[in-house]
C-alpha positions as a Markdown table, in Angstrom:
| # | Residue | x | y | z |
|---|---|---|---|---|
| 1 | Unk | 128.1 | 123.5 | 92.2 |
| 2 | Unk | 128.7 | 124.1 | 95.9 |
| 3 | Unk | 127.5 | 121.0 | 98.1 |
| 4 | Unk | 124.8 | 120.6 | 100.6 |
| 5 | Unk | 126.9 | 120.2 | 103.9 |
| 6 | Unk | 125.7 | 117.1 | 106.0 |
| 7 | Unk | 123.7 | 118.1 | 109.2 |
| 8 | Unk | 125.7 | 118.1 | 112.5 |
| 9 | Unk | 124.3 | 115.4 | 114.8 |
| 10 | Unk | 122.6 | 117.5 | 117.4 |
| 11 | Unk | 121.0 | 119.5 | 114.3 |
| 12 | Unk | 120.4 | 115.9 | 112.6 |
| 13 | Unk | 118.3 | 114.7 | 116.4 |
| 14 | Unk | 116.6 | 117.9 | 116.2 |
| 15 | Unk | 115.3 | 117.5 | 112.8 |
| 16 | Unk | 114.0 | 113.4 | 114.1 |
| 17 | Unk | 112.5 | 114.8 | 117.4 |
| 18 | Unk | 110.8 | 117.7 | 115.3 |
| 19 | Unk | 109.5 | 115.2 | 113.1 |
| 20 | Unk | 108.5 | 113.0 | 115.5 |
| 21 | Unk | 106.5 | 115.3 | 117.6 |
| 22 | Unk | 104.9 | 116.8 | 113.9 |
| 23 | Unk | 103.3 | 113.4 | 113.5 |
| 24 | Unk | 102.1 | 113.2 | 116.8 |
| 25 | Unk | 100.2 | 116.5 | 116.9 |
| 26 | Unk | 99.2 | 116.5 | 113.6 |
| 27 | Unk | 97.5 | 113.3 | 114.7 |
| 28 | Unk | 95.9 | 114.4 | 117.6 |
| 29 | Unk | 95.0 | 118.3 | 116.0 |
| 30 | Unk | 95.2 | 118.0 | 112.5 |
| 31 | Unk | 97.0 | 120.3 | 109.9 |
| 32 | Unk | 96.1 | 123.2 | 112.3 |
| 33 | Unk | 98.4 | 122.1 | 115.5 |
| 34 | Unk | 100.4 | 124.6 | 117.2 |
| 35 | Unk | 104.1 | 124.8 | 116.1 |
| 36 | Unk | 104.9 | 126.0 | 119.3 |
| 37 | Unk | 103.6 | 123.0 | 120.8 |
| 38 | Unk | 105.0 | 120.6 | 118.3 |
| 39 | Unk | 109.0 | 122.6 | 119.2 |
| 40 | Unk | 108.3 | 122.2 | 123.1 |
| 41 | Unk | 107.7 | 118.3 | 122.8 |
| 42 | Unk | 110.5 | 118.4 | 120.5 |
| 43 | Unk | 112.3 | 120.1 | 123.4 |
| 44 | Unk | 113.5 | 122.5 | 121.3 |
| 45 | Unk | 113.3 | 126.4 | 120.7 |
| 46 | Unk | 110.2 | 127.9 | 117.7 |
| 47 | Unk | 113.9 | 129.4 | 115.6 |
| 48 | Unk | 115.3 | 125.6 | 115.7 |
| 49 | Unk | 111.8 | 124.5 | 114.0 |
| 50 | Unk | 111.3 | 127.3 | 111.9 |
| 51 | Unk | 115.1 | 126.6 | 110.5 |
| 52 | Unk | 114.5 | 123.2 | 109.4 |
| 53 | Unk | 110.9 | 123.9 | 108.6 |
| 54 | Unk | 110.5 | 127.6 | 107.1 |
| 55 | Unk | 106.5 | 127.1 | 106.8 |
| 56 | Unk | 103.7 | 124.9 | 108.1 |
| 57 | Unk | 103.4 | 123.2 | 104.4 |
| 58 | Unk | 107.3 | 122.3 | 104.5 |
| 59 | Unk | 106.8 | 120.5 | 108.1 |
| 60 | Unk | 103.6 | 118.8 | 106.9 |
| 61 | Unk | 105.0 | 117.7 | 103.6 |
| 62 | Unk | 108.0 | 115.8 | 105.8 |
| 63 | Unk | 106.3 | 114.4 | 108.6 |
| 64 | Unk | 104.2 | 112.5 | 105.8 |
| 65 | Unk | 106.5 | 112.1 | 102.9 |
| 66 | Unk | 106.8 | 108.6 | 104.0 |
| 67 | Unk | 102.9 | 107.9 | 103.8 |
| 68 | Unk | 102.6 | 110.1 | 100.6 |
| 69 | Unk | 105.1 | 107.9 | 99.0 |
| 70 | Unk | 103.4 | 104.5 | 99.9 |
| 71 | Unk | 100.7 | 105.9 | 98.0 |
| 72 | Unk | 102.8 | 105.6 | 94.7 |
| 73 | Unk | 104.0 | 102.3 | 95.7 |
| 74 | Unk | 100.6 | 101.0 | 96.5 |
| 75 | Unk | 99.3 | 102.1 | 92.6 |
| 76 | Unk | 102.6 | 100.4 | 91.2 |
| 77 | Unk | 101.4 | 97.4 | 93.7 |
| 78 | Unk | 98.1 | 97.3 | 92.4 |
| 79 | Unk | 98.8 | 98.1 | 88.9 |
| 80 | Unk | 101.5 | 95.0 | 88.8 |
| 81 | Unk | 98.4 | 92.7 | 89.6 |
| 82 | Unk | 95.2 | 93.9 | 89.1 |
| 83 | Unk | 93.5 | 94.9 | 85.2 |
| 84 | Unk | 93.7 | 98.7 | 84.9 |
| 85 | Unk | 90.1 | 99.8 | 85.8 |
| 86 | Unk | 90.2 | 97.7 | 88.9 |
| 87 | Unk | 94.1 | 98.6 | 90.1 |
| 88 | Unk | 92.6 | 102.4 | 90.1 |
| 89 | Unk | 89.5 | 101.6 | 92.0 |
| 90 | Unk | 91.6 | 100.4 | 94.3 |
| 91 | Unk | 94.3 | 102.5 | 94.4 |
| 92 | Unk | 91.3 | 105.8 | 94.6 |
| 93 | Unk | 89.8 | 103.3 | 97.6 |
| 94 | Unk | 93.2 | 103.4 | 98.8 |
| 95 | Unk | 94.1 | 106.9 | 98.3 |
| 96 | Unk | 90.7 | 108.5 | 99.6 |
| 97 | Unk | 90.5 | 106.2 | 103.0 |
| 98 | Unk | 94.7 | 107.3 | 103.7 |
| 99 | Unk | 94.0 | 110.7 | 103.6 |
| 100 | Unk | 91.1 | 110.5 | 106.1 |
| 101 | Unk | 92.6 | 108.0 | 108.6 |
| 102 | Unk | 95.7 | 110.2 | 108.8 |
| 103 | Unk | 94.9 | 113.8 | 110.1 |
| 104 | Unk | 96.3 | 116.3 | 108.1 |
| 105 | Unk | 97.3 | 114.1 | 105.2 |
| 106 | Unk | 94.4 | 115.4 | 103.5 |
| 107 | Unk | 94.9 | 118.8 | 103.9 |
| 108 | Unk | 98.8 | 118.1 | 102.3 |
| 109 | Unk | 97.0 | 116.1 | 99.6 |
| 110 | Unk | 94.6 | 119.5 | 98.7 |
| 111 | Unk | 97.3 | 121.5 | 98.1 |
| 112 | Unk | 98.6 | 119.0 | 95.7 |
| 113 | Unk | 95.6 | 119.4 | 93.5 |
| 114 | Unk | 94.9 | 123.2 | 93.8 |
| 115 | Unk | 95.2 | 125.4 | 90.8 |
| 116 | Unk | 98.0 | 126.8 | 92.8 |
| 117 | Unk | 96.6 | 130.2 | 94.1 |
| 118 | Unk | 99.9 | 131.3 | 95.8 |
| 119 | Unk | 99.9 | 127.7 | 97.8 |
| 120 | Unk | 103.1 | 126.0 | 97.2 |
| 121 | Unk | 102.5 | 122.1 | 96.0 |
| 122 | Unk | 104.1 | 119.9 | 98.0 |
| 123 | Unk | 106.9 | 118.2 | 96.5 |
| 124 | Unk | 106.3 | 114.8 | 97.7 |
| 125 | Unk | 102.9 | 115.3 | 95.7 |
| 126 | Unk | 104.7 | 114.5 | 92.5 |
| 127 | Unk | 104.9 | 110.5 | 93.5 |
| 128 | Unk | 101.4 | 110.8 | 93.7 |
| 129 | Unk | 100.8 | 112.8 | 90.5 |
| 130 | Unk | 102.4 | 110.2 | 88.7 |
| 131 | Unk | 101.5 | 107.3 | 90.5 |
| 132 | Unk | 97.8 | 108.5 | 89.3 |
| 133 | Unk | 99.2 | 109.4 | 85.7 |
| 134 | Unk | 100.4 | 105.6 | 85.6 |
| 135 | Unk | 96.9 | 104.0 | 86.4 |
| 136 | Unk | 94.4 | 106.9 | 84.6 |
| 137 | Unk | 96.8 | 105.9 | 81.4 |
| 138 | Unk | 96.8 | 102.1 | 81.6 |
| 139 | Unk | 92.9 | 102.2 | 82.9 |
| 140 | Unk | 92.3 | 104.5 | 79.7 |
| 141 | Unk | 94.2 | 102.2 | 77.2 |
| 142 | Unk | 91.8 | 99.2 | 78.6 |
| 143 | Unk | 88.8 | 101.3 | 77.8 |
| 144 | Unk | 88.2 | 101.7 | 81.4 |
| 145 | Unk | 88.5 | 105.4 | 81.5 |
| 146 | Unk | 87.0 | 107.9 | 79.6 |
| 147 | Unk | 89.7 | 109.3 | 77.3 |
| 148 | Unk | 89.5 | 112.7 | 78.4 |
| 149 | Unk | 89.8 | 112.8 | 82.5 |
| 150 | Unk | 93.6 | 113.7 | 83.3 |
| 151 | Unk | 95.2 | 112.1 | 86.4 |
| 152 | Unk | 94.8 | 115.8 | 87.9 |
| 153 | Unk | 91.3 | 115.8 | 87.4 |
| 154 | Unk | 91.1 | 112.2 | 89.1 |
| 155 | Unk | 93.0 | 113.2 | 92.1 |
| 156 | Unk | 90.8 | 116.5 | 92.6 |
| 157 | Unk | 87.4 | 114.3 | 92.5 |
| 158 | Unk | 89.2 | 111.8 | 94.7 |
| 159 | Unk | 90.3 | 114.9 | 97.6 |
| 160 | Unk | 86.5 | 115.4 | 97.1 |
| 161 | Unk | 85.3 | 112.0 | 97.6 |
| 162 | Unk | 87.3 | 112.0 | 100.9 |
| 163 | Unk | 85.8 | 115.0 | 101.9 |
| 164 | Unk | 82.1 | 113.8 | 101.2 |
| 165 | Unk | 82.8 | 110.4 | 103.0 |
| 166 | Unk | 84.5 | 112.5 | 105.8 |
| 167 | Unk | 80.8 | 114.5 | 106.2 |
| 168 | Unk | 79.1 | 111.0 | 106.8 |
| 169 | Unk | 80.5 | 108.3 | 108.2 |
| 170 | Unk | 84.2 | 108.5 | 107.2 |
| 171 | Unk | 83.7 | 105.0 | 106.5 |
| 172 | Unk | 85.3 | 102.4 | 104.1 |
| 173 | Unk | 81.5 | 102.1 | 102.8 |
| 174 | Unk | 81.0 | 105.9 | 101.9 |
| 175 | Unk | 84.4 | 106.0 | 100.4 |
| 176 | Unk | 83.7 | 102.4 | 98.5 |
| 177 | Unk | 80.1 | 103.7 | 97.1 |
| 178 | Unk | 81.8 | 107.1 | 95.8 |
| 179 | Unk | 84.7 | 106.1 | 94.3 |
| 180 | Unk | 82.0 | 103.3 | 92.3 |
| 181 | Unk | 79.9 | 105.9 | 91.6 |
| 182 | Unk | 82.5 | 107.8 | 90.2 |
| 183 | Unk | 84.4 | 105.8 | 88.0 |
| 184 | Unk | 81.1 | 104.1 | 86.7 |
| 185 | Unk | 80.3 | 107.5 | 85.8 |
| 186 | Unk | 83.8 | 108.2 | 84.1 |
| 187 | Unk | 83.5 | 105.4 | 82.0 |
| 188 | Unk | 83.9 | 105.8 | 78.3 |
| 189 | Unk | 80.3 | 106.1 | 76.5 |
| 190 | Unk | 79.1 | 108.4 | 79.9 |
């Protein structure tokens, strides 16, 4: 078994500067931000950017991994303090709002809920899909969610709700309304 060598100090600094520059560029321009611009902002060449992040997807994922992990933590927090059906609704609202508040994040999570189609699924999506699974299973046990709904279906629907909210006012009122319509429609016996 070979061990990965630790990054040299200068390589580590470049990596951190690239992540900081990427987060700023994605916030300003969305997931389509220029990779050359990101390299310039970080004070490195394009080759350095591609050595650390061979694809745009890899850079997006690295820039947003903390935010995605926070969605999973939030699911567990809500699951611990609310009844399962309420926890699921609150998490879906947080998830939709969060993906709209941070440009580029909706695209990253969107790639996590696709059927593949040649696109790589972000590794950090595992934490979100596992969090969704925990909430879905608890809501199903409680009888607040149909038994045939899968976590992936719910994540795809949440992505669609975020897109729908973005088409309207992009705010919390639309998100809450759409999540309520969705979850009421997914209750057993409907």
